Each structure stands twice: as structure tokens, then as C-alpha cells.
C-alpha positions as CSV (number, residue, x, y, z in Angstrom):
1,M,87.2,68.3,-107.4
2,L,85.7,65.8,-104.9
3,E,83.5,64.3,-107.7
4,S,86.6,63.9,-109.9
5,R,88.5,62.2,-107.1
6,Q,85.5,59.9,-106.4
7,R,85.4,58.9,-110.0
8,R,89.1,58.1,-110.0
9,L,88.6,55.9,-106.9
10,G,85.6,54.2,-108.4
11,F,82.9,55.9,-106.4
12,G,80.0,57.9,-107.6
13,L,79.8,56.2,-111.0
14,T,78.1,58.1,-113.7
15,P,75.0,56.6,-115.3
16,D,77.0,55.6,-118.4
17,G,79.6,53.9,-116.2
18,A,77.1,52.1,-114.1
19,E,75.3,50.8,-117.2
20,A,78.7,49.6,-118.6
21,T,79.5,47.9,-115.4
22,E,76.1,46.2,-115.2
23,E,76.5,45.1,-118.8
24,T,79.9,43.6,-118.0
25,M,78.6,41.8,-115.0
26,S,75.7,40.4,-117.1
27,D,78.1,39.1,-119.7
28,F,80.2,37.5,-117.0
29,R,77.2,35.8,-115.5
30,N,76.1,34.6,-119.0
31,Y,79.7,33.3,-119.5
32,Q,79.5,31.4,-116.2
33,T,76.1,29.9,-117.2
34,R,77.5,28.8,-120.6
35,M,80.5,27.2,-119.0
36,A,78.4,25.4,-116.4
37,T,76.1,24.1,-119.1
38,A,79.0,23.0,-121.3
39,G,80.6,21.3,-118.3
40,S,77.3,19.5,-117.5
41,R,77.0,18.4,-121.1
42,I,80.6,17.0,-121.0
43,D,79.9,15.2,-117.8
44,A,76.7,13.7,-119.2
45,S,78.6,12.6,-122.3
46,I,81.2,10.9,-120.2
47,D,78.6,9.3,-118.0
48,E,76.7,8.0,-121.1
49,G,79.9,6.7,-122.7
50,L,81.0,5.1,-119.5
51,R,77.7,3.4,-119.0
52,A,77.8,2.0,-122.5
53,Y,81.3,0.8,-122.0
54,M,80.6,-0.9,-118.7
55,L,77.4,-2.4,-120.0
56,K,79.3,-4.0,-122.9
57,V,81.8,-5.5,-120.4
58,Y,79.0,-6.9,-118.3
59,N,77.1,-8.2,-121.3
60,L,80.2,-10.0,-122.6
61,M,80.8,-11.5,-119.2
62,A,77.2,-12.6,-118.8
63,L,77.2,-14.3,-122.3
64,G,80.4,-16.0,-121.4
65,L,78.8,-17.4,-118.3
66,V,75.8,-18.6,-120.3
67,I,78.1,-20.4,-122.7
68,T,80.0,-22.0,-119.8
69,G,76.8,-23.1,-118.2
70,L,75.4,-24.7,-121.4
71,A,78.7,-26.4,-122.1
72,A,79.0,-27.8,-118.6
73,F,75.4,-29.0,-118.6
74,G,75.6,-30.5,-122.1
75,T,78.9,-32.3,-121.3
76,M,77.4,-33.7,-118.1
77,M,74.4,-35.0,-120.0
78,L,76.6,-36.7,-122.6
79,A,79.1,-38.0,-120.0
80,T,76.6,-39.6,-117.6
81,T,73.7,-42.0,-118.1
82,N,70.8,-43.5,-116.1
83,D,70.7,-46.6,-118.3
84,P,73.0,-49.4,-117.0
85,A,73.1,-50.9,-120.5
86,T,75.0,-47.8,-121.8
87,A,77.1,-47.3,-118.7
88,V,80.8,-48.0,-119.1
89,A,81.8,-47.4,-115.5
90,T,80.1,-46.5,-112.2
91,M,81.5,-44.0,-109.7
92,G,81.5,-44.5,-105.9
93,N,78.5,-42.3,-105.5
94,G,76.5,-44.3,-108.0
95,K,76.9,-42.0,-111.0
96,M,77.1,-44.0,-114.2
97,L,79.5,-42.8,-116.9
98,T,79.4,-43.3,-120.6
99,S,82.5,-43.8,-122.7
100,L,82.8,-40.0,-123.0
101,G,82.6,-39.6,-119.2
102,V,85.3,-42.2,-118.7
103,A,87.5,-40.4,-121.2
104,L,86.9,-36.9,-119.7
105,Y,87.0,-37.8,-116.0
106,G,88.9,-41.1,-115.8
107,S,91.8,-40.9,-118.2
108,P,94.8,-38.7,-118.8
109,L,92.6,-36.5,-121.0
110,K,91.1,-35.0,-117.8
111,W,94.4,-33.1,-117.3
112,V,94.0,-31.6,-120.8
113,V,90.4,-30.6,-120.0
114,M,91.5,-29.1,-116.7
115,L,94.5,-27.1,-118.1
116,A,93.0,-26.0,-121.5
117,P,91.2,-23.0,-120.1
118,I,94.3,-21.8,-118.3
119,G,96.3,-22.0,-121.6
120,M,93.5,-20.1,-123.3
121,V,93.7,-17.3,-120.7
122,F,97.5,-17.0,-121.3
123,F,97.0,-17.0,-125.1
124,L,94.3,-14.3,-125.0
125,S,96.3,-12.1,-122.6
126,A,99.4,-12.3,-124.7
127,R,97.9,-11.9,-128.1
128,I,94.9,-9.7,-127.7
129,Q,96.8,-6.5,-128.6
130,S,97.4,-7.9,-132.1
131,M,93.9,-9.3,-132.5
132,S,90.8,-7.8,-134.0
133,V,87.9,-7.2,-131.7
134,S,85.9,-10.0,-133.4
135,G,88.9,-12.4,-133.1
136,A,89.4,-11.6,-129.5
137,Q,85.7,-12.0,-128.8
138,T,85.7,-15.4,-130.6
139,A,88.7,-16.5,-128.4
140,F,86.7,-15.5,-125.3
141,W,83.8,-17.6,-126.4
142,V,86.1,-20.6,-127.0
143,F,87.6,-20.1,-123.6
144,A,84.1,-19.9,-122.0
145,G,83.2,-23.2,-123.7
146,L,86.4,-24.9,-122.5
147,M,85.8,-23.7,-119.0
148,G,82.3,-25.2,-119.2
149,L,83.9,-28.5,-120.2
150,S,86.3,-28.3,-117.3
151,L,83.6,-27.4,-114.8
152,S,81.2,-30.1,-115.9
153,S,82.7,-32.4,-113.3
154,I,81.0,-30.5,-110.5
155,F,77.8,-32.2,-111.5
156,L,79.4,-35.5,-110.5
157,V,80.2,-34.2,-107.0
158,Y,77.4,-31.8,-106.0
159,T,73.6,-31.9,-106.5
160,S,72.1,-29.8,-109.3
161,A,69.9,-28.0,-106.8
162,S,72.9,-26.9,-104.6
163,I,74.8,-25.8,-107.8
164,V,71.9,-23.6,-108.9
165,Q,71.5,-22.2,-105.4
166,T,75.2,-21.4,-105.1
167,F,75.1,-19.7,-108.6
168,F,72.4,-17.3,-107.5
169,V,74.2,-16.6,-104.2
170,T,77.4,-15.9,-106.1
171,A,75.5,-13.6,-108.6
172,A,74.0,-11.6,-105.7
173,A,77.4,-11.2,-104.0
174,F,79.2,-10.4,-107.2
175,G,76.6,-7.8,-108.2
176,A,77.0,-6.0,-104.8
177,L,80.8,-6.2,-104.8
178,S,81.0,-4.9,-108.4
179,L,78.6,-2.1,-107.7
180,F,80.7,-1.1,-104.7
181,G,83.8,-1.1,-106.9
182,Y,82.0,1.0,-109.5
183,T,80.6,3.7,-107.2
184,T,83.1,4.0,-104.4
185,K,85.3,7.1,-104.2
186,R,88.0,5.3,-102.4
187,D,91.1,4.3,-104.4
188,L,91.3,0.5,-104.2
189,T,94.7,0.4,-106.0
190,A,96.6,-0.5,-102.7
191,M,94.5,-3.6,-102.4
192,G,95.6,-5.0,-105.7
193,S,99.1,-6.2,-104.7
194,F,97.8,-7.9,-101.6
195,L,95.0,-9.6,-103.5
196,I,97.4,-10.9,-106.2
197,M,99.7,-12.2,-103.6
198,G,96.7,-13.9,-102.1
199,V,95.9,-15.6,-105.4
200,F,99.4,-17.0,-105.7
201,G,99.2,-18.2,-102.1
202,I,96.0,-20.0,-102.8
203,L,97.5,-21.7,-105.9
204,I,100.5,-22.9,-103.9
205,A,98.3,-24.2,-101.1
206,M,96.1,-26.0,-103.6
207,V,99.1,-27.8,-105.2
208,V,100.3,-28.8,-101.7
209,N,96.9,-30.1,-100.8
210,I,96.8,-32.4,-103.8
211,F,99.4,-34.4,-101.9
212,L,98.3,-33.8,-98.3
213,Q,94.5,-34.3,-99.0
214,S,93.8,-32.3,-95.8
215,S,90.2,-31.3,-95.2
216,A,91.3,-28.5,-92.8
217,L,93.6,-27.0,-95.4
218,Q,90.9,-27.3,-98.0
219,F,88.5,-25.4,-95.7
220,A,91.1,-22.6,-95.2
221,I,91.8,-22.4,-98.9
222,S,88.1,-22.0,-99.7
223,A,87.6,-19.4,-97.0
224,I,90.6,-17.3,-98.1
225,G,89.5,-17.8,-101.7
226,V,86.1,-16.3,-101.1
227,L,87.7,-13.2,-99.4
228,V,90.4,-12.8,-102.0
229,F,88.0,-13.0,-105.0
230,A,85.4,-10.8,-103.3
231,G,88.1,-8.1,-103.0
232,L,89.3,-8.7,-106.6
233,T,85.7,-8.2,-107.9
234,A,85.5,-4.7,-106.4
235,Y,89.2,-3.9,-107.3
236,D,88.9,-5.1,-110.9
237,T,85.6,-3.3,-111.5
238,Q,87.2,0.0,-110.4
239,K,90.2,-0.7,-112.6
240,I,88.1,-1.5,-115.6
241,K,86.1,1.7,-115.1
242,E,89.2,3.8,-114.9
243,M,90.5,2.3,-118.2
244,Y,87.6,4.0,-120.0
245,F,89.1,7.4,-119.3
246,D,92.2,6.7,-121.2
247,G,90.4,8.0,-124.3
248,D,91.3,5.1,-126.6
249,D,90.0,4.6,-130.1
250,V,87.2,2.1,-130.9
251,L,89.6,-0.8,-131.6
252,V,91.5,-0.5,-128.3
253,S,88.4,0.2,-126.3
254,G,86.8,-3.0,-127.8
255,R,89.8,-5.0,-126.8
256,K,89.8,-3.5,-123.3
257,A,86.1,-4.4,-122.9
258,I,86.8,-8.0,-123.8
259,M,89.7,-8.2,-121.3
260,G,87.5,-6.6,-118.7
261,A,84.8,-9.1,-119.3
262,L,87.4,-11.9,-119.0
263,T,88.7,-10.5,-115.8
264,L,85.3,-10.2,-114.1
265,Y,84.3,-13.6,-115.6
266,L,87.3,-15.2,-113.8
267,D,86.4,-13.4,-110.6
268,F,82.9,-14.8,-110.8
269,I,83.9,-18.4,-111.6
270,N,86.5,-18.5,-108.8
271,L,84.1,-16.9,-106.3
272,F,81.4,-19.5,-107.3
273,S,83.9,-22.4,-107.0
274,F,85.0,-21.5,-103.5
275,L,81.4,-20.8,-102.3
276,L,80.3,-24.1,-103.7
277,S,82.7,-25.9,-101.4
278,F,80.7,-24.3,-98.5
279,L,77.2,-24.3,-99.9
280,G,77.2,-27.4,-102.2
281,N,75.5,-30.6,-101.1
282,R,77.5,-33.6,-102.2
283,E,75.9,-36.4,-104.2
């Protein structure tokens, strides 16, 4: 009687019952192990895919910077000369310009050169959803070349050594900030609206300073610009990383990688430009 009651309450299991219970527990542990293994495989697959996606973004951005650098240096070599016989004009700092240099830097064409990259950014942003990956990538290369043409004028103002030095400082800062944006667990979304407002504020201040020509305002613009684009580098990196988890097809993912590269490219170029105003040595 007592034994029967114990069995009903779960005590005093018979050998057969104990064996069945042990087998059930063993199956449960095996199930847990399989699920944990499957989960780790999924995580590893996501990590591998994410690394490949981010590597593509960084590679596109880096190649864009190379194209910009080559275009800027090549334009400078064609626009300036050390031979007075081939010089068409001489700047106040002694730089001698060829006919191409006068056209690029001393005629209304300079406004076209300055605004062309901006127009290309708007074009790419508006049309990329209807473009093929190769078409969008080609448009990005064209934009990078136009940006190099526009930035070539910095060689007329700053020494080559200080430009190279500022580039490496920018690269180090950008790398650290982008790594922070990639690895941080903190949600940086709240920063986005303030940083975008900061960009518009900088643009307005720059337009105003065209007329004021204030060195104090220019210093403030550069200082704020460094802070804003430092923040945008981390913010944009996290945003680009999160886009990967949308589970898009190959075409959409390719477009997103190009737009991500364009976004980080612009962060780098702006950070470089503002740092150059602090670190650059004038000719």
C-alpha cells in the first residue's frame, strides 16, 4: 500500500522507471547540446557574413579615397608648373599656374568643379535604388574622381608634407571611431538627429563666413566640424552594420554596401578637411 502510494507520488521508482527517466534526461541534454551547437553555427554564419559585408564597405571606401588622392595629385601636377616659361599666372604665395590651373582655380569653372561632387551625391542617393550594383559602383568612382578634382586646390594652400601628415592622423582617428561604432553595445541612434543638425549648422555658418571672412568664425566652424564628423563616423558605422541584419538579397545588399561606403567616405573627407585647417602648414 505504501509502495503503491510512493509510486503515485513519484517516489521509490522501479528500475524500469528510473531507466526511462534517465533516458529522457539524456535525450533532453542531447537536445540542448544540439540546439546550442546550431545556435553557435548560426552566430558564426552571421558573424562571417557581417564581416564580409563590412569588409566590402571599407574596401569600396578605401578605393574611393585612392581614386580621390590620385585625381587630386594628378590635377595639381597639370595645373601648376615650376617653369616660368609655361606659367600663365602666379599666385600670391608664388605658385605658378598653367592654363588649366587658371581655368580650374581662377575662372567661373571653379564653381562647377566645387559643386559637381555635391550634385553627384544627390544623383547617387536619388537613383541608386533603380541602378545595378555595377552602375552604382561606377557612379561612386566618378564621384570620387570629381571630389579629387575639387580637392586639388588644397595643394595650392598647404604644404604636401602637412597634407600627408593630416591624412594619416585622420586615418587613425577614423579607424578608432569606426571601430567604436562597430563594437559598442550602446545605441547611437539618439545622436543622429543632433549630428545632422550640426551639419546643417556648419553649412549655414560656412556660407555666412564667405561674406564675413572671420578667422574666429572659421576656427569655430573647424572645431565643431571635427566633433560632428567624429560623431557621425561612429554613428554611421553602427547604422551600416545594422543594415546588414535586414536580410536583403544580393542586389539590395550590394547597393547598401555602396551607399555605406559613400557615407563613410564623406565622413572621412570632411574630418580630413576640418583637421587640415588645424594641422596644415600653409605655403
